Structure formats: C-alpha cells, structure tokens
N, C-alpha and C positions, 0 to 999 in steps of 0.2 A: 380428488387426486390433486396433489400439489403441482403447480405449473413448473415446467423445467426452466432452468436458467440458460438463456441463450448466450453462447460464447463464440467469439471469433479468435483466430490464431494468426499472428503476424510474425513470420520468421523466414529468412531467406534460404534456409536449409529444409528441403522437402522431407528428409528423414526425421527431422525434429518435429515438423508439423504432423507427420503420420504417427509418430510416437505419442505426441500430446493428444491427438484425436483418439487414439486407441485407449488411452488411460481415461480420458474424460467421458467418452461415450459409454464406458462401462457403468457409469453412475446413473441411477434412475432420475436424478434431479438436474443433470447437466446435459446440455445439448449443443454440440459444436455445429453451428449453422453455416460457417464459411471459414476458409483459410486463405491467406495471402502471402506471397513471396516478398512483398515490399509494402511499406507504409503508405506510399502514394495511392495505390489501388485500394487499400483499406479505408483511407480517408474519403475517397470518392464514393465508396459503397456503404459506409457505416450508417448514414442516416436512413437509408432504405431498409437496411437489415435490422436496425434497432436492437443491437445486442446489449446485454447488461454488463458483460465483462469482455475485455480484450486482453489476451495473453500475448505480450509484446516483447520481442527480442530487442535489445538495445542497439547493438553494433551491427548494422547492416550496411552494405555498400552504398556510397553516395547518399547517405541519410544521416540526419542529425537527430539523436534521441529526444532531446528536449523539444525540437520542432515537431517531431512525430507525435509526441504526447499532447502537445498543445493543439495540433491539427486535428487529432482524433476527438478531443474533448470539445473543440469549437464546432466540429461537424455534427457531433451528437453529444450534447452536454450531460445527459443522464449516464453516460458510459463511465464505468469504473475500470481502471487499468492496472493489471498485474504485470509488472516487469519480470521477465524470465530470462536470465542472462548468466554468463560465466564470470562476469566482472563485478567487483565490489569496491571500486575505488571510492574513497570518502567523498571527494568532490562530485563524482558522478551520481552517487546516491543522493546527495543533498540537492543537486540540480533537478533530478527527475522527480523527486518528491515535491519540490517546490513548483514544478511545472504541472503537477496534478495527478501523478501516479498514486494509487492507493496502496499498492503492495509491491514488494521487492523480494523475489525468490531466486536463488542461485540454482544452476542446472545440475548441481550435485545432490539436490533434494530428493527425498523419497517420493514415490508416486502418491502415497497417502498425504504427504505435506502439500503437494500440488493440488490435490482435490480439496483439502481443507482450506488452502489459501484462496482458491477460486470461490468457494462458498462464502468465506468471510468477506472477501473484497466485494462480492456481489451485494452484500448488505451495507457497504460503505465503511466497513471497519478495517483499519489498517492491518496489514500482515507484513511482517518483516522477518527475513531469514535471520537465524541466530547470529551469523557473522555480521550482518548489517546492524542488528540490534546492539551488539557490543561496540561497534564503531560509533553509533549515535549516542549511546550511553556515555562513552568516554568523552564525547564532545560537550556533554552537559556538565562536566566538572566546573564548579565555580571557584575561581582563584581565591585562595585564602579561606575557603569553606572547609571545615574539618568534617562535614557530613559525608563527603565522598560523592560518588556518582549516583545517578538514579538507577534503580533496578529495572529490568525489562518490564515488569508489571507497572511500575511507576511511570515509565516512559509511555506505555499504552494509555494510561489514565491521562497523562499530560497531552497526548495527541488529541484525545477526545475533548479535553478542556478547551484546547485551541480551536476545535471545531464548533465551540459554543454550546456543548451539551451540559445539562445540569447533572448534579450528582445522581439523581434518580435515573436519568437517561443513561449515564455511564454505567451504573449498576446493571441496568437491563442489557446493555451491549456486551458487557464482560461477564455476565452471569454471577454477579457479586451482590452482597447486601449493600444498601445505601450507607449504612454505618461503616462498612469496610472501605467504601469509596471515600467517605469523609476522612478516614484515617490516612489513606493514601494521599489525598490532597494536602493534608497537614504536613506529611512527611516531605512531599515535593516542595512545598513553599519553604519549609525549614532548610532543606538541602540547598535550594537555590538562593537562599538568603533574601527572600522577598516576602511581601505581606499580603498579596491578594492574587486571585486566579487570573485577573486581567493581565497583570504583569507577566505571569507564567505563560499565558497564551501568546503574548507579544514576543517573548524570548523564543518560544518554540517556533513561531513563524519566521523570526529573524534568522534562526539557525538552520532553517530549511527542513525542520522535522515534519511540518505539515504545510499544505498549500494555503496561501493567504485567503 
C-alpha cells in the first residue's frame, strides 16, 4: 500500500481549513495531519510533524508571506509549499517563488486542481495556476526577440532546467520522451536568444521563476 502524503494547512480562516481538509482527506493518498490559523504556530510545530506539503495562505494578519515561507522551510527543509491564495500580483508571485514556494494556486481553482497540485508539489515539481503561468510567461519575453514568449510547457521545462535536472530527469518528471524534452530545450534557448542551458537557468532564477 502506498504511503499517504502528510499535509498541513495554514490559513487564518477556519472555514477554509475545514474545506481544504474535507477535499484532501477524501483522497486515499493524502493525509491532513494538522492545521494552523497562523504561520507562527506552523513554524513551531513543523519539524515535529514532518509533513511533505504545506498548503499556505499568503495574506494573514500580522504576517509576511515571504518570511512565512522561509521560516517553514528553515524549520523543516524537506517541506514543499503550495501557496493557496486569492491574489496573483506579479511581484508577489515572483517573491514567494524565489522564497521557496513550489506551487501557486488561486482559491477559485477546482477541487480536482487542488488535489493534483498537492500531489505534484509533493514530488517537488512546480505547479502554477493558469493565471500565474500567463504572468510568468509574459515576463519571459526577450526584447527584440521575434520568437515571442515561452509556452506554459516550455516554462515548466525551464523551471526544471533551473533546478539542475538533466533532459532524462525532466522527461521523467513531465512524462515526456527525452527527445521531446530536447526539442523544448532548443526552442527555449532560441526564444530567449541564448546558447546554453546554464544561461537559461540563471535567467530563470534572476526573474524569480524558481528558487536559487
């Protein structure tokens, strides 16, 4: 029997935590082991609980989202963080991804998207809401480059390149063939006007698309 993925919830609204728990606990492979009304208490408890995923609200009273993410990851480094929020400001998205969040999901998402996001983030694979994807893709336009912006799939490949994954590893993460990944890498380099994947990774980190 496959081990269940331990999840904690951090949101100052009890009705949101109850709703999240109801959705996630319906899944055989997910297990909500604790919930918190503030990040301070979650940070204090996370090392003892050892969850794999934290579903974290961004804007809570007397709380800085970037500090919350850094605090959780410092207290329990194996933790993957799925931001679950109503806000998708470009600067906020960039800051929380750079701070160490693996996923970003808006609260208008379907329950099925929430479940899929938790599973994917648990494996360390980025999950971005479609609205957030469009924002990040738009930020990757290279001035003077007629190739246009990266597609959502190319963005996913770029994020994994920046994490140091080989083409073979990226293919495994995204359920693609290695040849398909090579094609995506070539398209990414061409659109960004650069010659190698190291440059692509540096640009992705600089633009806040992945954590350094």
